[in-house]
C-alpha positions, 0 to 999 in steps of 0.5 A: 286327424287329431290335434297334437296338442289337445288330442281332439278331432279336427278337419284333415285340412286344418292349419290350426286346431279349432279347439285350442288354436295350436298350429298344425304343421305339414310334418304333423299331418304327414306323420298322422297319415303315415302312422295310420294303418287305415287307407285314406278312404277307410280313414275318411269313412271312420273319421266321418263317424268320429267328428264331434258336433262342433266340428260338423257345425264348423264345417257346415259354416265354412261350406255355407261361406264359400257357397255364399262367396261363389254365388253370383248376384245380379244387379237389380234394375233401378225402379222407374218412378224412384225419383218421384218417391224421393221427391214425395218424401222430401215434400212430405218432410218439409210440409210436415215441418212447416205445417204452421204456415198452413197453406204452404204445408197444404200445397207441399203436402198435396204435391207430395201426394201427387208425386207419390201416386205418380211413383206408384203408377210407374211401378215403384214400390217400397218404403220411400214412396210409403213414407212420402205418402204418409208424411204428405197426407199428414202435411196436407191435413195439418196445413188444412186444419191450421188454415181453417182455424186461422180463417 
């Protein structure tokens, strides 16, 4: 079907022109079909070859959008050990922030490492556990260094 305003090819079921934004009324759509000497199936066959690249890209995007909306996403079961991973992260952050208190940071960091290992053994994987482990190791090392220096 052609847009009555800009005369470019647009999808048959369009309500607006994708090029100029003109509204396509049902009367315009029916006039287009009644003036056509081709049957509907022949019209669709010839129209398929006449579509511009922009129209084909637009149709692919619309089809992909509707396909995404119709897919059912199954919720992921919660990972066991996720709480230990979060606790490891919190302990690592606090231990790293308080590394000047030496032994307190060393204890927090060590506990964070233990929680991270427990989380790993329970099957939890991901960035929270890894960040907790890294920060806990840093807190433990900094706490040990400051503790040794203060002796």
